[in-house]
N, C-alpha and C positions, 0 to 999 in steps of 0.2 A: 526807546534810545532817546536822549537827551543831547543839545549839543551846548557850549560853551566856547568863543571868539574870545580868546585870551586878550589876544593882541592883534592888533593891522597889521598885514604885510602884502609888499607887490612883488610876489616874484614868479609870480604864473607866466610862459611861456607859450605861444599858438605857435605851435611845432608844424603847420599845415603846408608851408611851401618844403618841407623837407622830407615829409613821412607822410602817410596816409595816416589817414581819421577813421581805427578802428567802430567809434563806438561815441554817442554824443550823450549828455542827462542835462536835460534840466527841471526847475521846477518852479516854476510860474505860480506867483501868492500876490494879495492887494497884503499895500504899502499906502500906507494913509491914504485909503479911499479909493486906490490907482491899482489893478492890474499888470504884474511885471514881472519879470525873467528875477528872479533874485538870485537864484548858483544856474550856476552855467557849467559844467565836467566834458572836458574828454578827453579820447583817449587814440591813441599812436600809433602805428606799427611805422619798423621802417620797411623799405618798399623792394627788397631780395624774400630771397625764396625761405633763404635762410633765421631771418630776423625772429628773434625770442623775444629782445625786451618792449615790454608795453612804457609809453610816458604817457603821463596822463598832468596835465592841470586843473584846475579850478579857480570859478574866479563868483565872488560873491559881494553882491552889490543890497546890502539895506537900508532900512532907516538909518540914514546918518553913520552905516558903515561901508566897509568897503577896503577887502582883501581877497589875495589869490596865493598860490601858493601851484608848485610844479614837483611832481613825482615818481617812481619807474620802479619797475620790477622787471627781473629775468628769471630763468631757469626754466624748469619744468613742472609739471606736476601737482598743479598746482591755478585757483583761478587768480591770472595776474591783472584782470584788470580791476579786482575785486583792490589788488594791495597796493595797486599805485594809485589811485584812486586816494584811499585811504594813508600812504603815506605825500601828499598832494596837501591832502586835508591837516594833516598833521602842521610841515611847511607853511601851511595861510596863518596859524596859528590859532588851530581850532583844536578843543578836545571833546571825545563823547565819553561817552557817558552809557554803563546799563548793558545792555543786549546788541549785542550786533546785525541781528535779527525779526525781519520785520511781522508787526504785532505782536513782539515780544518787550516788557520796560525792562525790564532785566532788575538788577539791583543795582541803582543807580551812585554808587557809591564805587563800585568799580569802573576804572577806564575801560573802554570798547572800541577793539580794533577790527577792523573790518577786511584786513588782510587776508585774502582765501576760504571769503566767504561767500563770495556769489555776488551774482548782479541783484539780489533781494536787499544785499547789508548796504549795494550801492544805495540803491531810494530809501531807506531807512536813515543813513545818515544826512544823502543831500535834503529830507525832509528835516528832521533834526536842524540844520543849518542854519534851512528856512526860518522856519521858526524863530533860533534864535537870532537872527538878523532882523527879529520885527514883522514878519510875512505875520498877517490873523485871520480866520477864516479858512475856505476846505485848500487844499493847494493842487493844484494841476500837475501831473510828471508826467515827462517827457522820455521819449528814451529810444534813439535811434544811431 
C-alpha cells in the first residue's frame, strides 16, 4: 500500500474527555535523523453499554507536514475501527493506493479502502502514511 498526502488539514478531535479510548495506533519513524512519533490514530466509543458508533482521529507529523482528520463508523457486522480510521484518513487529506492488506502491494493504480478490513489494514495504512510524511528506515508500530 502507498499513501499520498494530497492536502494538509487540521480537523482531528480528541474525544478523550467525552468518550472511552478503545484503541491507539502509533507509528514511530526516523525523520531528519531523529526517531519520533509520525502517526497517531485513536479510536473512541461512547460510555453507555448500547454505544455502537466508533469515532476515530488521526494526527500526522512529518517532515514539514502536519495534517489531521476525524471519522466515524456505526452499525453492526463489520470491523468498525478500520472503517472509522479509514474515514479519518480520508478527512485528513490522505489517499491510499494498492491493497488494503498487510504484506500485499496490490495494483497501485487503484485506491485502497481499509474500512471493514480489520486491524492489519490499519497498520498497513498508517505505515504507508508515515513513509509519505517523510519517515525513513525501519518503522516501529505500536497498538494499544
